[in-house]
N, C-alpha and C positions, 0 to 999 in steps of 0.2 A: 448671434452675430457672430458666435465663435465659427459657426458652420459656414458663415459666408464669407469670413476672413480666409477658412481653409480653402474653399473654393477658389477665391482670389488668388492665393498662394499657388495653388497646383496649376490654375491657370497661367500664372506669370512663369512659373517653371517649365511648362511646355513652350510657351515662346522663345523663353531663354534655349532651352534644348534644340527649339528649330534654328534659333540665329547660329548656334554654334556647330551645327550639323551642316550649314553652308560654308562651301571650301571656297569658293570665287570670290577674289576681292571685288569684282567686276558686279556681281549679283548682288553683294553687300552694297556696294555704292550705289546701284541702282535701286535697290529697296529704299535706301537712305534719302535719294533725290525723290523719289516717288512719296514717301513720307511729307518731307516737307513741301514738296509741290501742291498736296492735297490740303496741307493746312495753310500754304499762303492763297490758293484758290478759295478756300472757306472764308479766310479773312477779307480777301478782295471782294466777293459777292456781296459778301455782309454789310461792308463800307459802301458798295455799289447802290445797295438793297435800301438802307438807310438814307443815303443821299435821294434816293428816287422819291422815299416816301415824305422826305423835309420838302421837297418841291411841291406835292400834292395838298400839304396843308398849309 
């Protein structure tokens, strides 16, 4: 379990290093917008899928 925790920690550090290396505020804003867009799309399609399944039953 400790090995998994270390692997997760190193992965998070790599992501943070990538984020800190981005100098453009426009690029950071775009990445945040894409992140929220993907989450919103997932929630929206899940709700529609469950609504569609409820109509079948």
